[in-house]
Every structure is written in structure tokens, then in C-alpha cells.
C-alpha positions, 0 to 999 in steps of 0.5 A: 840498537835503535835509530830515531827518525826525525822529520821523515828524514830517512836518508839521515837515519840510514846514514846513522844506521850504517855508521853504527853498524860500521862502528860495531864491526858488523860489516867486517864480521859478515865479510869474514864469515862469508868464507870458511876460515881454518882454525889455525888461520883464525888463531893467527888473525886473533893474535894479530888483532890483539897485537895491533890493539896492544900497540895502539894502546901503548902508542896512545899512552906514550903520546899522553905522557910525553911533555915537550 
């Protein structure tokens, strides 16, 4: 990942970097790894995230097929 700085505008480059890291999920991963997570809790979290992702995809598919 590389962020380009145009015209010595460091603030804009930092904002762009933070946005990219947020999008990649780095902050969330750091927060999760700051404490030990039991394997059973990890499995539950993974299942919850997968379910959420499936529901979001299904919701998007329903909105696209609806013709009013």
C-alpha cells in the first residue's frame, strides 16, 4: 500500500492513509488482537460475521431484483 503526497499536503495524505487502513480492517484486527480470544469465541465470531455477510448480500440481491 502506498499513499502519494501531492504538494506537501501531509494532512490529506494522512487522512487518505487512515481511510485505507479502516477499509482494510486493520484497526478492527488490532482491537481484536489486543486481548486473548478463546477458540470457541473466535468460532462464534466468525460464524456471526459470515451470517452478517450472507444477509447483507441477500438484502442487496433482493433490492436489485425488485421492480416497483
